C-alpha positions, 0 to 999 in steps of 0.5 A, a space after each residue: 500500500 502506498 505511503 501517502 494513502 497510509 499517511 492519509 489514513 493515519 492522519 485521521 486519528 488523534 496523533 501527536 505530530 505529522 506522520 513521517 514514516 509508515 512501514 510494515 510491522 510484525 509478522 501476524 497472519 490476520 491483520 495488516 499492521 504498520 508502525 507509524 512514526 510521527 514527528 512533532 515541532 518540525 525537524 529535530 522534534 520529538 517523535 511518537 510511534 503508533 500501530 496502524 492496523 487494518 482489521 481483516 473483515 473476512 475473519 472478523 465480520 463484525 468490526 464494530 462488535 470487535 472494537 466494542 469488546 476491545 474498548 470495554 476490556 482496555 478501559 477496565 484494565 486501565 482502571 485496574 492498572 491505575 489502582 495498582 499504581 502501574 503504567 497505563 501506557 505500557 501495561 495495556 493497549 491504548 487505542 487512539 480515537 479518530 479526530 471525530 471521536 470514533 475508535 476506528 474508521 472505515 475507508 472508501 473501500 469499506 476497510 476498517 482501520 484503527 490506531 494504538 499507541 506503540 509500546 516503546 522499549 518492549 519486544 515480542 518473541 515468536 518462539 520460546 528460547 528459554 523457560 523464563 520466557 514461557 514462565 513470564 508469558 504465563 504470569 502475564 496471561 494469569 495476571 490478565 485473567 486476574 484483572 478481568 476476574 470481576 469483569 461482566 464477561 456476559 456483556 462481551 460479544 462473541 466475535 467468532 461464533 462457537 469458537 471453543 464449542 468443542 461439541 460443535 467442533 465434534 459434530 462438524 468433524 462427524 459431518 465431514 467424515 460422513 460426507 468424505 467429499 475428498 475421499 480421504 476418510 479411509 486413509 485416516 481411519 486410525 485418527 478418526 477412530 481415536 477421535 470417535 472413541 473420545 466423544 464424551 471428552 468433547 463435553 468435559 468443559 462445556 457441560 460444566 459451564 452450562 451447569 454453573 460449576 465453571 464460571 464464565 470468564 473473559 478469555 483472550 483465545 490467542 495465548 501465543 508467546 508473541 502476544 506478550 510484550 517483554 520489557 527490553 531492560 528487565 526481561 519481564 512480561 509487561 503487556 498482553 496484546 492482540 485482543 481481537 479474539 477477546 470473548 466470553 469463555 472459560 479460563 481453561 481455554 486460554 491455559 489449555 491452548 498455551 500448554 498445547 503449543 508451548 509445552 509441546 516438544 515438537 513443531 505443530 506439523 512434525 511428521 516424526 511423531 516419536 518427537 511429539 510429547 508434552 514436556 512436564 518441565 514446561 508444563 510445570 513452568 507454565 502452571 507456576 507462572 499462571 497461578 502466580 499471575 492469577 493471584 487466587 482469582 480462579 475457583 478450586 474447580 478451575 484450578 483442578 481442571 487445568 490439566 483437562 483444559 490442556 487435553 481438551 484444547 489439544 483435542 479440539 485443535 486436532 479435530 479442527 485440523 483433521 476436519 479441514 483435511 477431510 474437507 480439502 484444506 480450505 480453512 487452515 493455510 497449508 504449504 505442502 501436501 498433507 500438512 493439515 493431516 500432520 498437524 492433526 496427528 501431532 495434536 492427537 499424539 499430544 492428547 494421548 501423551 497428556 492422558 498418560 501423564 495426567 496423574 503427574 500433571 495433576 500433582 504439579 497443579 496441586 503443588 502450586 495451588 496452596 488451597 488444595 492438593 489434587 490426588 494422583 488417582 
């Protein structure tokens, strides 16, 4: 996109100074993201940096609802950060309004744009290079959950319908298996049987939400390491970013998905399944950090079911990969033949490994939760 058009878009927001530079930023796969550098008071004046993003309307079909969620959550977080004497400009996203007071604008092509303050002196990481990074991300997501523990989650919009409705994902898998539109079902009978044998597992969390034994929470739903900003000086996690998928849900969704990819010993599309397992060392690292960050805001039932959250989110992801493979790879991007099948197989291998390690996972959770101790049986 031409610089002049980006400058014109950025100029419609309440920026300090005039846009001088606008360059692509980050490596996200959903939204188009740019860093805008503005200079105040002419040459040699102070510079201010911002993030300009185009919201992907194919993924997020209701940008107004999405932005209402983001505004509500960030306003709540700012109030909590102020109460704790924190820095609101570095510890949460700060949206910049347009010159007419809106939180996003729609251009002549119908595309939606927003601007947020750039967090100086911070960086995000795509991969876990050391255990401390994983621990810090756990603290950050736990603290995110703690600060929002009294937020009325039911007031948020569901920006992606039935995103973590595992029984619905299971139903769609069965439909894809029955239709077998690409003639692939026979070649994956082993994987299909593994899933079908665990029909009841799909209901492990949603049924508890419906009967009230698990509370509705604000969930991030994209708890990757690169959605955490780390302070360059201290190495500490300071801010959770990318709030587009913030929705009502279960705390176990966020915890479970973090374990699914962060504690795995292999790449998500690893073809050698002997390399795939759940690292109990990394699981323990994350449990320690997450419970510390949550600061006692989770219920006993939520804490007890943390290992089940890891198993269920991995199971759900495996279902989604295999469903897409059966339907012809139309949802997840693939770069080679059979990649979605490999992704599904790694997830199912992780499920089997976690099921075997479940007693030890429960013991680890009990070790770091002072309120109770979970029996290993």
